[in-house]
C-alpha positions as CSV (number, residue, x, y, z in Angstrom):
1,A,-15.5,-19.5,41.7
2,V,-16.9,-16.2,42.8
3,K,-20.4,-17.1,41.7
4,L,-20.2,-20.2,44.0
5,G,-19.0,-18.1,46.9
6,V,-15.4,-19.5,46.7
7,P,-12.7,-16.9,47.4
8,A,-10.8,-16.0,44.2
9,G,-8.4,-13.4,43.0
10,L,-6.3,-12.5,40.0
11,V,-2.6,-13.3,40.0
12,F,-0.8,-9.9,39.6
13,L,2.6,-11.5,38.8
14,D,4.2,-14.8,38.1
15,L,7.8,-14.3,39.3
16,D,9.5,-17.2,37.7
17,G,7.2,-18.9,35.2
18,D,9.5,-18.3,32.3
19,G,12.7,-19.3,34.2
20,Q,13.6,-15.7,35.3
21,E,16.8,-15.3,37.1
22,G,17.5,-13.5,40.4
23,P,17.9,-9.9,39.3
24,V,14.6,-10.1,37.3
25,I,12.8,-11.7,40.2
26,R,13.9,-9.0,42.6
27,R,12.8,-6.3,40.2
28,F,9.4,-8.1,39.9
29,L,9.2,-8.2,43.7
30,D,9.8,-4.4,43.8
31,N,7.0,-3.8,41.3
32,A,4.7,-6.1,43.3
33,A,5.5,-4.3,46.6
34,F,4.7,-1.0,45.0
35,R,1.4,-2.2,43.7
36,A,0.5,-3.9,46.9
37,R,1.0,-0.7,48.9
38,N,-1.4,1.1,46.5
39,E,-4.0,-1.7,46.2
40,N,-4.0,-3.2,49.7
41,G,-2.4,-6.4,48.5
42,V,-1.6,-8.4,45.4
43,I,-1.2,-12.0,44.6
44,V,2.2,-13.1,43.4
45,L,2.9,-16.7,42.2
46,A,6.3,-18.4,42.4
47,R,7.8,-21.8,42.4
48,T,10.2,-23.3,44.9
49,R,13.2,-23.2,42.6
50,A,16.5,-22.6,44.4
51,E,17.1,-19.4,42.5
52,T,13.7,-18.0,43.2
53,L,14.1,-18.7,47.0
54,Q,17.5,-17.1,47.0
55,A,16.1,-14.0,45.2
56,L,13.2,-13.8,47.6
57,L,15.6,-14.0,50.6
58,E,17.9,-11.3,49.2
59,W,14.9,-9.1,48.4
60,S,13.4,-9.6,51.8
61,L,16.5,-8.0,53.4
62,G,16.2,-4.8,51.4
63,N,14.4,-1.6,52.1
64,R,11.4,-2.1,49.8
65,A,10.5,-5.3,51.5
66,Q,10.0,-3.4,54.8
67,S,7.0,-1.7,53.4
68,V,4.9,-4.8,52.8
69,T,4.1,-8.1,54.6
70,L,4.6,-11.4,52.9
71,A,1.5,-13.5,53.6
72,P,-0.2,-16.6,52.3
73,I,-2.8,-16.1,49.5
74,S,-5.6,-16.7,51.9
75,A,-4.8,-13.3,53.6
76,V,-5.5,-11.4,50.4
77,L,-8.5,-13.5,49.5
78,Q,-10.1,-13.0,53.0
79,A,-9.5,-9.3,52.9
80,Q,-11.7,-8.9,49.7
């Protein structure tokens, strides 16, 4: 993709690809937020499972979520 001029990036983390539950997803989000602060953004992949959305909502209300901005993948790709 890069050779053709198409924006591309590496997925840092797949939140729920192995059916992870809420506590694990929230821990993964903490790790992704830490990395995003240090690297000016990361790409995180998730599915629209009810448990994933609930974990994302709960995590977004916590302190660590305040240090990052959730954005579409295009925001990270355009910043490169």
